[in-house]
C-alpha positions as CSV (number, residue, x, y, z in Angstrom):
1,M,0.0,0.0,0.0
2,M,2.7,2.5,1.0
3,H,4.6,1.6,-2.2
4,H,1.6,2.5,-4.4
5,L,1.1,5.7,-2.5
6,N,4.7,6.7,-2.9
7,I,4.4,6.1,-6.7
8,L,1.2,8.3,-6.8
9,W,3.0,11.0,-4.8
10,K,5.9,11.1,-7.2
11,F,3.6,10.9,-10.2
12,S,1.7,14.0,-8.9
13,R,4.9,16.1,-8.8
14,P,4.8,17.1,-5.1
15,H,6.0,20.7,-5.5
16,T,3.0,21.4,-7.8
17,I,0.6,19.8,-5.4
18,I,2.0,21.7,-2.4
19,G,1.8,24.9,-4.5
20,S,-1.8,24.3,-5.3
21,I,-2.7,23.6,-1.6
22,F,-1.0,26.9,-0.6
23,S,-2.6,28.9,-3.4
24,I,-6.2,27.6,-2.9
25,T,-6.1,27.8,0.9
26,T,-4.6,31.4,0.8
27,L,-7.3,32.6,-1.6
28,Y,-10.0,31.1,0.6
29,V,-8.6,33.0,3.6
30,L,-8.4,36.2,1.5
31,A,-12.0,35.8,0.3
32,C,-13.2,35.2,3.9
33,E,-11.0,38.2,4.9
34,G,-9.6,36.0,7.7
35,K,-13.0,35.7,9.5
36,N,-15.4,32.8,10.1
37,M,-13.3,30.4,8.0
38,G,-14.5,27.3,9.8
39,E,-18.0,27.9,8.6
40,H,-17.2,27.1,5.0
41,I,-14.5,24.4,5.5
42,G,-16.6,22.0,3.3
43,L,-16.3,24.4,0.4
44,L,-12.6,24.7,0.9
45,T,-12.3,20.9,1.0
46,A,-14.3,20.4,-2.2
47,T,-12.3,23.1,-4.0
48,L,-9.0,21.5,-2.9
49,I,-10.2,18.1,-4.2
50,A,-11.2,19.6,-7.5
51,G,-8.0,21.6,-7.8
52,L,-5.6,18.9,-6.7
53,S,-7.3,16.3,-8.9
54,C,-7.0,18.6,-11.9
55,N,-3.3,19.2,-10.9
56,V,-2.7,15.4,-11.0
57,F,-4.4,15.1,-14.4
58,I,-2.3,17.9,-15.9
59,V,1.1,16.7,-14.6
60,G,0.1,13.1,-15.3
61,I,-0.8,13.7,-19.0
62,N,2.4,15.6,-19.4
63,Q,4.4,12.5,-18.1
64,I,2.4,10.1,-20.3
65,V,3.1,12.1,-23.5
66,D,6.8,12.8,-22.6
67,V,8.0,9.4,-21.5
68,D,10.9,9.4,-23.9
69,V,12.0,12.9,-23.0
70,D,11.7,12.1,-19.3
71,V,13.9,9.1,-19.6
72,I,16.7,11.6,-20.4
73,N,15.6,14.6,-18.3
74,K,13.8,13.1,-15.4
75,P,14.5,9.4,-15.2
76,Y,13.3,9.3,-11.6
77,L,9.7,9.9,-12.5
78,P,7.5,6.8,-12.1
79,I,6.7,6.1,-15.8
80,A,10.3,6.8,-17.0
81,A,11.7,4.8,-14.2
82,G,9.4,1.8,-15.0
83,S,7.7,1.8,-11.6
84,L,4.4,2.8,-13.1
85,S,3.0,1.3,-16.3
86,L,1.6,3.5,-19.0
87,P,-1.9,1.9,-18.8
88,S,-2.0,2.4,-15.1
89,A,-0.9,6.0,-15.5
90,I,-3.7,6.6,-18.1
91,K,-6.3,5.1,-15.7
92,M,-5.0,7.5,-12.9
93,V,-5.4,10.6,-15.0
94,I,-8.8,9.6,-16.2
95,V,-10.0,9.0,-12.6
96,A,-8.3,12.3,-11.6
97,I,-10.1,14.4,-14.2
98,V,-13.5,12.7,-13.7
99,L,-13.2,13.3,-10.0
100,S,-12.1,16.9,-10.5
101,M,-14.9,17.8,-12.9
102,A,-17.6,16.0,-10.9
103,V,-16.7,17.8,-7.7
104,A,-16.1,21.2,-9.4
105,F,-19.5,21.2,-11.1
106,S,-21.2,20.0,-7.9
107,V,-19.9,23.0,-6.1
108,S,-20.8,25.7,-8.7
109,W,-21.0,26.3,-12.4
110,F,-18.2,28.9,-12.0
111,L,-15.8,26.5,-10.4
112,G,-16.7,23.8,-13.0
113,L,-16.0,26.3,-15.8
114,L,-12.7,27.4,-14.2
115,I,-11.5,23.8,-13.8
116,S,-12.5,23.1,-17.4
117,V,-10.6,26.0,-18.8
118,I,-7.5,25.1,-16.8
119,T,-7.8,21.5,-18.0
120,I,-8.0,22.5,-21.6
121,I,-4.9,24.7,-21.3
122,G,-3.1,21.8,-19.6
123,I,-4.0,19.5,-22.6
124,L,-2.9,22.1,-25.1
125,Y,0.3,22.5,-23.2
126,S,1.3,18.8,-23.2
127,V,-0.5,16.9,-26.0
128,P,0.5,16.8,-29.7
129,P,0.1,18.1,-32.3
130,I,-0.2,21.5,-30.6
131,Q,2.0,20.7,-27.6
132,L,2.7,24.3,-26.6
133,K,5.4,23.3,-24.1
134,K,7.8,22.8,-27.0
135,H,8.0,26.6,-27.6
136,H,9.2,28.8,-24.8
137,L,6.8,31.7,-25.3
138,P,3.5,29.7,-25.5
139,A,4.8,27.5,-22.6
140,A,5.4,30.6,-20.4
141,L,2.0,32.0,-21.4
142,C,0.2,28.7,-20.5
143,I,1.8,28.5,-17.0
144,T,1.3,32.2,-16.4
145,L,-2.3,32.1,-17.4
146,V,-3.1,29.1,-15.1
147,R,-0.8,29.6,-12.1
148,G,-0.8,33.4,-12.3
149,L,-4.2,34.6,-13.5
150,L,-6.8,31.8,-13.4
151,V,-5.9,30.3,-10.1
152,N,-5.6,33.6,-8.2
153,I,-8.4,35.7,-9.7
154,G,-10.6,32.7,-10.5
155,M,-10.4,31.0,-7.2
156,F,-10.8,34.2,-5.3
157,V,-13.9,35.1,-7.3
158,H,-15.2,31.5,-6.8
159,F,-14.9,31.7,-3.1
160,R,-16.6,35.1,-2.9
161,Y,-19.3,34.0,-5.2
162,S,-19.9,30.8,-3.2
163,I,-19.6,32.3,0.3
164,F,-21.0,35.8,0.0
165,H,-22.9,35.5,-3.3
166,V,-20.8,38.3,-4.7
167,E,-21.4,38.7,-8.5
168,I,-18.5,37.5,-10.5
169,T,-18.4,40.9,-12.3
170,T,-18.0,42.8,-9.1
171,T,-14.8,44.9,-8.8
172,L,-12.0,43.0,-7.1
173,P,-10.4,44.4,-3.9
174,S,-7.0,46.0,-4.4
175,F,-5.0,43.5,-2.3
176,I,-5.6,40.7,-4.7
177,W,-3.6,42.3,-7.5
178,P,-0.1,42.4,-5.9
179,L,-0.4,38.7,-5.2
180,T,-1.7,38.0,-8.7
181,N,1.0,40.1,-10.4
182,F,3.7,38.5,-8.3
183,M,2.5,35.0,-9.2
184,M,2.3,35.9,-12.9
185,A,5.9,37.0,-12.9
186,F,6.8,33.9,-10.9
187,S,5.0,31.7,-13.3
188,I,7.0,33.1,-16.2
189,A,10.2,32.4,-14.3
190,I,9.0,28.9,-13.6
191,A,8.6,28.3,-17.3
192,W,12.2,29.4,-17.9
193,F,13.9,27.9,-14.9
194,K,12.3,24.5,-15.3
195,D,14.1,24.1,-18.6
196,L,17.5,24.8,-17.2
197,P,18.4,21.2,-16.2
198,D,16.5,19.6,-19.1
199,T,18.5,20.8,-22.1
200,D,19.8,17.3,-23.1
201,G,16.4,15.7,-23.7
202,D,14.8,19.0,-25.0
203,L,17.6,19.3,-27.6
204,Q,17.2,15.7,-28.7
205,Y,13.4,16.0,-29.1
206,H,13.6,19.5,-30.7
207,F,12.0,21.6,-27.9
208,K,12.6,25.3,-28.5
209,T,13.1,26.4,-24.9
210,L,14.7,29.6,-23.8
211,P,18.0,28.0,-22.6
212,L,18.3,26.2,-26.0
213,L,17.4,29.1,-28.2
214,Y,19.6,31.5,-26.4
215,S,21.6,30.2,-23.4
216,K,21.1,28.9,-19.8
217,K,22.6,32.2,-18.6
218,T,20.1,34.2,-20.6
219,A,17.2,32.2,-19.1
220,F,18.6,32.5,-15.6
221,I,19.2,36.3,-15.8
222,A,15.8,36.9,-17.4
223,G,13.9,34.9,-14.8
224,S,15.9,36.3,-11.9
225,T,15.3,39.9,-13.1
226,L,11.6,39.3,-13.4
227,I,11.3,38.0,-9.8
228,I,13.4,40.9,-8.4
229,I,11.1,43.4,-10.2
230,A,8.1,41.5,-8.8
231,Y,9.4,41.7,-5.3
232,V,10.3,45.4,-5.6
233,Y,6.8,46.1,-6.9
234,S,5.3,44.2,-3.9
235,I,7.5,46.2,-1.5
236,V,6.6,49.5,-3.0
237,W,2.9,48.7,-3.0
238,S,3.1,47.6,0.6
239,Y,4.9,50.8,1.5
240,L,2.4,53.1,-0.3
241,N,-0.5,51.4,1.4
242,N,1.2,51.3,4.8
243,Y,1.1,47.5,5.1
244,Q,4.1,47.0,7.4
245,F,3.8,43.2,7.7
246,L,3.9,42.7,3.9
247,L,6.6,45.3,3.5
248,Y,9.0,43.6,5.9
249,G,8.0,40.1,4.7
250,C,8.6,40.9,1.0
251,T,11.9,42.6,1.8
252,F,13.0,39.6,3.8
253,F,12.1,37.2,1.0
254,L,13.8,39.4,-1.6
255,L,17.0,39.3,0.3
256,L,16.6,35.5,0.7
257,F,16.0,35.2,-3.0
258,L,19.1,37.1,-3.9
259,L,21.0,34.7,-1.6
260,H,19.4,31.8,-3.4
261,L,20.7,33.1,-6.8
262,T,24.3,32.7,-5.6
263,T,23.7,28.9,-5.4
264,I,23.3,28.5,-9.2
265,H,25.7,26.3,-11.1
266,L,24.7,26.5,-14.8
267,T,27.0,23.6,-15.8
268,D,25.9,21.1,-13.2
269,T,22.5,19.4,-14.1
270,A,22.0,17.9,-10.6
271,K,22.5,21.3,-8.9
272,L,20.3,23.0,-11.4
273,K,17.5,20.6,-10.5
274,R,18.0,21.4,-6.8
275,F,18.1,25.1,-7.6
276,Y,14.7,24.8,-9.4
277,L,13.0,22.9,-6.7
278,R,14.3,25.3,-4.0
279,F,12.9,28.1,-6.2
280,W,9.4,26.9,-5.4
281,F,10.0,27.8,-1.8
282,F,9.5,31.4,-2.8
283,F,6.2,30.5,-4.4
284,F,5.0,28.9,-1.2
285,A,6.3,31.7,0.9
286,M,4.4,34.5,-0.9
287,Y,1.1,32.7,-0.4
288,L,2.0,32.0,3.2
289,L,2.9,35.7,3.7
290,F,-0.4,36.9,2.4
291,M,-2.3,34.3,4.4
292,T,-0.6,35.2,7.6
293,W,-1.2,38.9,6.9
294,F,-4.9,38.3,7.0
295,L,-4.8,36.1,10.0
296,V,-2.6,38.2,12.4
């Protein structure tokens, strides 16, 4: 039993699952404005089930399509490693998307529509003949649209609509935009950083990623610059609105991020993979910072 759960855990790409948990939970807290959150825990639970199941489908379909590439780039993934058969993986993603859709539409038409759009983008990202992930600009756009815009604005609107019956066309509060803008910038950097350790397989299978079209250094500098600008924007916004907690928090994580940049080794694939996974810490941290801001 534990062996099968471990395979499922690896198949789900844990950093993306954890990221989804942080994002959905934080947006729930923001929508509730940090008050009476226990009253709607069922809604949060159902949304997490729908979102995480959709997450499993998207990363799963990506692994099913990219087995040959993953054998080179990510041989530790279950299908590439041979610990999970292709038929079993296909069954898992079918169950995941059926569960996601069923739960989402049972909650509300809006959540069902949101999950449907995210699913379609995930398919266009991974599945031939379109397979947008093979080109760095469409790939960055897909990740930014989902992780940056649809999750943050969409989930926030969903929670306000379900809890307070706020119309979906109602103007959004100002505090949602700094978080959304940061995550959009972060998502673009994810699209570029994730390809840094994968150049061998991407080159062999003719992927037109930023590190291959230009250089690893170019992708690293571009992504790093974007994140620094996003942090500076968040700091300035916090200062102008006199949000001291966010001001100090964003400043601290910016300094930590600058320290993280010094750990890069562009010629060492193993270290690049560790650099990329540690990069996700800053994704989690920003959501945790906003969540804590509303709870304290």
